[in-house]
N, C-alpha and C positions, 0 to 999 in steps of 0.2 A: 764129489766136489773136486773142482780143478784147483789144487793148492800147490802152487809152485813156490819154491823158496824165495822169499822176498828180500830185496836189499833195500832197507828202509831209511838209510842215511848215506851221506857221502862217504863216511868212514867205512860203511859196509861195502860200498862200491870199490873203495881202495883195496880192501882185503881180497875181493874177488880178482881185481886186475893183477895184484902182485902175485897171487897164486898162479895166474896164467902167464906170468913173465912180462907184463905190460905195465910200465910205470903210469901211475895215475896223476903225477904231478902236474902235467898240462891241464888236466880236468879240474884239479883243485885251485889252480892259479886263475882260472877264467870263470867269470860270472855269466858269460854268454859265449856263443860260438866264436872260434878265432876268425877275425875279419878276413883272413886269407881265403876262407871257404865261401864267402858271400858272393852271390850272383844277383845283380840288379837289372831291372827292366823299367821302361817308361811306359805308363798307360795314363791316359787322360791328363797328361802334364804332371803326374806324380811318380815318385820313385818307389817301386815295390822291391823288397830284397828277400831272396831265399838264403837264409843263413846256414843251411845245410841240415843233414840228418843228425837227429840227437838221441834216438832211441829205437830199439827193435824188440819185438816180442813175438810169441807164437802160442797157438793152441794145437796140441798133437792131433793128427788126423784121425785117430781112433777113439778120441774121447767121446763119451756118450752123455746125452742130456738126461733130465729127470724122468722123461718118458721111455727111456731105454733105447732111443734111436741115436745114431751117430750125429754128433754136434758138428755139422760142416756147413759150407756155403755162407758163412756168416758175414763175409765181407761184402755181401750184396748191399747192405746199408748198415751203418753204425751212426749213433748219436750219443753224445755225452748227456746224461740225465741232467736236466737243469738244476742248478744249485749244488751239484755234487762235486765239482772240480774245485780244489783249493790247495794252496801251498801248505807244507807242514812245518816250515821254519827251519829245516835242515837241508834245503836244496832239492827236496823231493816234492811231489804233488800226489795227491790221492783223488780218485773219482770213480764214477760208475758209468759203464757203457750200456746202452741198450742196442743190441745187435739183431739183425733180421736176416735169416736165410731165405733163399728162394724156394723152388718147388721140390727140393729133395734130390736124392740120387736118381737121376733119369737118363743115364748114359744109354741104356737099353730100352728107352721108352718112359713116358711119364708115369708116376705112381701116385697113389692115394695119400699123399703127404699133407698133413694139416698145416697151414701157415701158422707162424709162431714167431715169438721173439724171446731172446734170452737176456738176462741180467748178468753182467760181468764186472766185478770190481777190479780196479787197477791201481797200481803205484807206479808213477813216472819218476825215474832218476836220470835226468838228462845228462848225456855225456858230451862234453864240449871239447874234448882234446883232439889232437891231430893223429896221434898214434893209432895203429890198428888194434882193435880189440880181437880176442878169439871169439868164435861163435858162442861158446859157452858163457863167456863174460858178457857178451852183447846182450844175450837173453835176459840178463839181470836188469837192464835199463827199463824195461816195461814188463812188470809182473802182472799176471792176469789170474783172477779167481773167479770161477763159475759160481753163480748163486742160485739161479732158478730159471724156469721157463714158463712162458704164458702163451696159451693156444688161442687161435682166433676162431670166432664164431659169427654166424649171421645173427640177426635180431631174435630169431625164434629158437637159438640155441643150436642150430645145425652146424656141424663142423664144416669148415672149408676143405677143399681138396686141391692137389697139384695135378690131377688128371687133365689131359688136353680137352679143350672144349669143343665137343661135336654137336651141341645143341644149344638152344637159347630159351631161357625162361622169359616169358612175355613181360613187357612193361607193365608196372603196377599203375592202377588208376590214381590220377593226381600228379603224376610226374610230368613236368618238372617243377611245378609250382609247390608241391608238397615236399618239404624237406625229408620226410620219412619214406617217400615212395621211390622206387628204384627204376632205372631205365631197363631196357632188355639186358639180361645178365647171362654171362657164359656159364654153362653147366655141362657136365660130361655126356649125359644123355637124358632122355625123358624120364626114365625110371630111377636114375640116380641124381636127384634133383639138389646137388650140392654146388655151391659157388666155386668155380674154378679160379684159383688165385696163383699167380706166379709173382710173388712179392718182390719188389725191387727197392724203390725209394722209401725213406722213412723220415718224417718230421714230427718232432714231439711238441705238443701244446702245453702251455703253463698249467692247464687244469688237469693234466694227467691222460687226456685223450690223445690220440696221434693220427697222423695222416700216412697212408701207405699207397705208393703207386704200384701199378700192376702192368704186366706185359700183355695179358689176354685182351683186355678191353679196347685199347689201354684205358683203364679207369683209375680214378683216385678215390680211395675209401677212407672214411673217418670212422675210427674205432674208440669205443669207451675205454676207461682205465682197467676194465675187467675183461677186454678182449671181444666185446660184442660190437657188430657193425651198427653205426649210426646213420651214415648217409653215403651216397655215391655221387661223384662228379664224372659226367661223361664229356668228352672233348668235342670240338666241332666236327661236322660230317666229314671234313677233308682228312681227318686223322682216324676216324673209325674204319675198321677192316671191313670192306665189302667185296662181295663177289657178284659181278653183274647187278650192282645196285642193292644187294641185300646183305645184311650183317652176317659175317661168318668169322667166329673168334678163333678158329684153330690157329695153332702155331706151327703145324707141320708144313704147311705150304703158304706161300704168299697170296694175299688177296689181289684183286684187280685194282683197287684204290685203298688208300689208308695205310696204317702202319705195317711195315714188313713183318713177317714172322719172326717172333722172338726179339723184336726191335721196338718195344713199347716205351712207356715212360720210365726210363732207367734212372733219371735224375729227379730229385724232389728236395725242396728247401723252403722253409719259411724265411722272409726277410727279417732283419733284425727287430723290427717293430712287432712281429708276430701277426701282422694284419694282411699280408700278401703271401699267397702260396705260389711258388714257381715249379713248373714241371717241365722236363726237357726230354724230348723224343730222342731215342738212342741214335737214329740216323734218319735220312729222308723218308717221307712217305713214298709209296710205289709211284704215284703220278708225279712226284717231285724227282724221281731218279732212283728210288730206293730198291729197285729190282736188281741192281748190279753195284758191287762195291766201288767200281770205278766212277759211278755217277751219283752216289748217295751222300754227297758232302753236305748238302744244304738241308739242315734239320730245323726244328721248330722249338721255340721256348715260349711257354704259356705262363701268364700271370692271372691268378684268381683272387678277387677281393673276398676275404673270409670274415670281414667284420660282422656282417649279419648271418643269420642261420642259413640262408640260401647263397652259397658262393656264386659270384658272377664273374664271367671272363672279362678281365680288365686290361689285358694287353697280350700281344703275340709278336714275336720277332724271329728272324731267320738268323741262325748260327752257322758260320762256315767252319766245319770240322777240318782238322788237319789231314794231310794225305801222305802215305808212305813214299818214300823215294824209290823203293825197289819195284813195286808193281803199280803205283798210282792208285792204290786202294784207299778208300776212306777209313780213318781210324775212329770208330764209332765212340760216342760218349757213354761212359759208364757211371758217371755221377756228376752232380752239380751242387754247389753251395753258394748262397747269396751272401754278398759282403755289404749290401746296401748301396744306394747311390747309383744303381744301374750296373754295378760291377758283380762278377761272379768268378768262382773257380770252377772249371770244367776239367774232369779227368777223362782223357782219352788215351787209348792204348792199342797195341797189337795183342794177339793171343798167344804169344810165345814166352818161354820161361818154363818153370817147374810145373808140370802137368799140362803144358801146351803143346802146340805142334812142332816147335823147334826150341832148342835150349837157349839160343841166342835172341834176345829181344832187341828191337831197334827203336821202339817208342812206348814210353810209359810216362805220362806227365799230367800234373795239375796246372792247367794253363789259365790265364786271365781272359775273360770275355767282357767287353764293354758294349752295352746296348744304347747308351745315351744318344748316339747319332744314328741309330738304326730306324728303320721304317716300322711303325706299329701297324700290322695287318689284320688285327682282330676285327671281327664284324665287317669284313670286306669280301669281295668275291673270292678271295683266296682261301676262305673257310668252306668253300664248295669243292668236292673232289673233281669237278670238271674245270677248274681254274688252277692249274699247278703253279707253284712259285718258281719252278725250275723245269726245263724240258731237257732230257738227257744230260743232266748236270750242269746246265747253263741257267744262271739265275736271271729271272725276269728283270729287264732294265728299269723298271719303275721301282724296284725294291733296293734299298741299301741295307746290306747285311751288318750284323755286329762285327766288331774287331776282335780278333783271336791273336793273343800274344803268348808265345812260348814263356814258361816260367819255371815250375818245379820239375826237375828231371829225376825220376825214380831210379834210373839205371846209370847214373854217373859212377864210373868204376872207382874213383877215389872214395866217394862217400860210402858205397857199398863195402869196400874193403875195410873202412873203419869199424864196421860192425860184423865182420866175418863173413860177409856175403859176396856174391859174385854174379855176374851175367854171362851166360854161355857155359859150355861144358866144363866140368862133369856135372851131370844131373843128379846131384846129391841133395841133402837137406839144406845146404848153404846156398843153393841156386835160388835166386829171387823167383817168386811165384809168377804165373802167367797172367792171371786175371784179377787185377785190382779194381774194385768197384764201389769204394765208399770214402767219404771225406767228413771230417768234423773239425770245428775250430774252437779253441778255448784261449783266453787271455794268458800270457806268460806272467802275469802279476809282477812285472818288473818296473818299478817307478822310473828307473833310468831309461827305459824303452817302452813307453806306455802303448805304442803301436804294435808291439810284438806279440805273436800268437803261436801257439803250438797247433800244427796241422796233423791230425790223427787219420790214418788211412789203413785199410785192412784188405786182405785178398779173399776172393771167393774160390775155395778149393774144389768146388763141384762135388763135395762129399767123397772125394777120392781117397781111399784107404784100402789096405790089404786085410783089415780086420773091422769091417763095417757091419751096421745093422740098419736095414731100411724098412720102415713100417713093420718092424718085428721079424724080418727075414735076414739072415746073415749074408754078407757078399764079400767078395774079394775084387777090388778094381785093378789089381795088378801093380799098385804104386801107392806109396804113402806120401801124401801131399798135404803138409801142415797148412793151417790157417795163419799166415804171417801178418804182422802189424809193423808199420813204419810211423815214426814221428818226426816231423820237420819242424824248424823254427823259422817264422816268416815275420817280415815287417810289412804291415798293411796300412798305409797312411790314409787318414781322413775317412776311414770307414766308420760306420755307425753300429759296430758290432757290440754286443753287451759284454759285460765282465771286466771292462778296463778300469 
């Protein structure tokens, strides 16, 4: 069990801070973040405020789950279990994360890693002071306790696999009218007939079932509370990976049309009502410019009506992703969270930081996307792979894209320093991780600020550790890269999020 020493009250946090030579007086004097740290933006005529970083936590890179495998990659998706988050009356909050890794340690090729989710309890002790904490003290602000692991299976009890899809299981009779019938499914080969799953997005239903989005299809799967597949949603033909007009689910090479390799439905979120499911493609389809990072900016956001047993495509919009200043490359979307009323948080980033290509990151942000004035292209010619929304990165003039507004900056030097973290060398444990891929929101339960929320976000460490176990086999990735968690406090006006 992952059982780190908890700081369960403000007085406990005070003791930790004093031990590390940092006065906690500013923290105790403030009921919310110091106003000097606030950054405001205007979207749709309303003011959204990032009040700053308020907590940090981590899971050690070599921690193992109950199956005996390294517990890594969990930042691919996180969600707070419905009804679990609550204030404790002493300035702290408790709750439970459901976290979902992707397809396992696959630096040297894909492995037979069964998709899964983990249950992790947490205690949040927000730090609102302006003084810099030590790294050790900062870790006490978000304490994490591993509880259990649930594995994913198909309807017949067959385990899923993370192996690359080199074959296709034929479509079942009755699809798509039959909710229990599947479309053509990705499998490793004809003899190993297991569903290939590179799990990314996660959205929890009130009945205990959940939706998982996948890179291979890219498909959206609904699982029962026991981890068994219930149904599959296939996207329009424009998004399905095809080579010369035929389905090809491999992630090793790009198709000729459809989602680019390893650029499937990275983002998944239910709207606050729980009646609409949104999925965001990580970057442009191949025909829309996705074959090159300099032209892959215009990606697609899909909405499915899930009120009935058979989900139906109810909307589709173009989202313009940010571009780096250095090389003009698209910063692909790693997660998305619906705020309701046509507004979303979208996490876009580079691949630099701890465990990445360079120690210094230039962009990691949770930004605001507004689709209220965008063109709805679902059930139009643009759902065909022969009618791209953009050619060589130039958007079709008949389409109005969503608006994209910079908002929560993960790599603000002042905010990182408050929690003993930094951006850029040295590449030690206090360097911010490279790959942040998850978002979850919960009310701050503050009557004085009813529109305030905690934004939880976690990194995908790619299972990188010097003391790892992958499907029962020990490995050394040459680096210890912890799964890091950050918590921000935001003001989100006139959203219809639950929990206020």
